[in-house]
N, C-alpha and C positions, 0 to 999 in steps of 0.2 A: 504494500500500500504506500502511495506517495506521501511523504512528509513535507509540509510547507510551514513557513513562519507566518504567524498572525501579523497582519499589517499594523495592528494597534499596539500590541504588547510584545511582539516578536517571539512569543512562545512557540515551540514546535508542536504541530498538531497534525493528525492524520487528515488528509483531504477527503478521501473516500468515506462516505457515510456520515460526514459531518454536516448537519443541517444549517450551520452558520458559516460554512466555508465562504471565503477564504479565512474568515475570522475563527478564533478558537471558541468563542462563546457569544451569547446574545449581548452581553455587556460590552464587549469589544466592538461588536457590530453597531450598537447604539452610540457608542462614543465616537466612532468614525462618522456616522450619520449626523450627529450633532455638530461635528467640526465642519462638515460640508454646509449644514444649515446656517452656521454662524459665519460662513464665508472665510473660514481659515484656510481652505484649499481653494485654489482657483485654477482654471485652465488657461494656459497661455494664449494670448490673442495678439494680433498684429493690427494696430489701428492704421487706417489709410484714409486719405481724403479722396472724395469722389471728384473727378474732373467734370467739366461741363459736358464732354462727350459721353461720359458714363451716365450722367443724369439724363441726357437726351435718349440714350439707348434704353434706359429703364422706362422712361415715359412712353417711348414707342412700343415697347413690349406690353406695358399695361394697357395702352389704348387698343392694341390688337386683341388682348384678352377680353376687353369690354365689348368689342364689336361682335 
């Protein structure tokens, strides 16, 4: 059976048959969920400015959908 480390507490736990996988317990699962809910974890993004050409293309696409 594969053994993995719990992402929250890093305890080694069997993966197969574990209802809380990849976590070791419901507690660790809820701690991780709370961290996401509190925005402690964030996915990386790349902010970009839209050019006038980009805006025109979006407007054209939207007007085609509405037709």
